[in-house]
N, C-alpha and C positions, 0 to 999 in steps of 0.2 A: 380329639378334644381332650382336655384335661380339666381338672377341678381348679380353675384359676379364678380368683376374685375379680369381679368387674372393676374397671377403673372409672374415674370421674368422666373421662372422655367417652368410654363405652356407655355409661349411664346417660350422658347428655345426647349422644347419638341416638339412643333408643327412645329417650323422652326429651325432646327438644323444648318442652315447656318449662324445663328447669335449667335454663341457660344462666350464665354468670350474672346478669343484672337481677335476675329473680332469686336465684339460690347461689350463695357464695360457694367457693370450693370447700371451705370448712364445713358448711351445712350439708352439702352433697355427700361429703365423705362420712359425716356423722350418720346420715340416712343409710348409706351403704353398709356401715358398720352394724347398724341396727338390723338390717336385712340379713347380714352374714350370721348374726346370732340366732336367726330363725331357720337357717338352712345348714345342713351338714353334708358330708360326703356320702351318706347313705342314699342321697337323691341321685337320680340318673344324671350323668354328665351334661346331657343336653338341656336339662331343666335347672341345673345348679345356678349358673350366673343369671338366667332369666328370672328365677324366683327371688334372688337377692335384689335385683333391680326393681321388680314389681313391688316387693315389700317396701323398699326405699321410697318409691314413687307414691305408694299409698300413705306412708307415714308423712311425707312432705305435704301431700294433699290434705290429709286430716288436720295438719297443723296450719292450714290456710296458706301454704306456700306453693306457688306455681301460677302459671298464666291461664289455666283452664277454668271453666265455669264452676267445677266442683270445688276447686281450691278457693275461688272467690267466695262461694257460698259458705265454706268453712270459716274463712276469714271474717265474714260478716255475721257469724254465729248462727247461720241458717242451715247447717249441714245435718242436724238431727231432726229435721222437721217431719211431721206426720202428714200434714196437708198444708200446701202453700198456694195462694191464689194471687194472680196479678192480671187484672182485666178479665179476659175470657180464658186465660190459661190457668189450669189447675194441675198441680203436681201432688201426688200422694204416694207415700212410701208405706209398704206393708210391714207389719210387725215381723220380726225374725222368729225362728222356731222356738227360741227360748222364752218368748212371751214379752220381752222387754222391747222398748222402742229402739234401743241401740245395743249392739253386741258388746261383749266384754272388751274386745280389742277394737278401738275406733278405726284402725287401719282396714279392718275387714268390712267396714261400711262404705268404703270407696270402691270405685270400679276396678282400680288396680289391685286393691285388697281382695276383691272377689276373684280376680284372675289368679292371684297368689294362692287363695284357698283351694281353687280347683287343682292347681299344680300340687299342692300339699296333699290333697286327697289321693292323687294319682301316685305320689311317691311315699307317703307315710300312712298308707291305709292300715286298717286294723289287721288282726291276725288272718292269715289265709288258711283255710281248712281243706284238707284233701282226704279222700277216702283211704281207709287203711285195711288191715286184715289180710287174709290170704285170698288172692284173686283166683276164683274158679276152683277152690279146694286144692290148693297146691300140695304136692307130695313132699313130705319132710323125712322120708325114710322109715316111717312107721305107719301102722294102720290103727286108727282109733277104735275099731270094732273087734 
């Protein structure tokens, strides 16, 4: 595998809800370009293209583009709801850890954005700390006593 950018064909094969009648080639490419700005070659090769496509799908969905229910809710202006009721069905979203009803990046409020965030945590985690010092009192050619 190599760090190759996903094509529009790759994107549509992975996410068929963004086919030509729903999202034009120009719009799909714009979404892929946005995704590529959020991923770099420090990510593992296996996650690189997938992360770009997940971010692109999340961005399109947040913009209300796509044939899925999540995109249709965003297009109708109902994507940031806290509680929604229709007949006997009640949908409720919990607040995020920041305390606001919507995250700073609306892409992360989508299911694809959540999958992207999980990959990002795996690839761009914080600092890794390892034990240091002399294991077992290593001998350095002198005696401290």
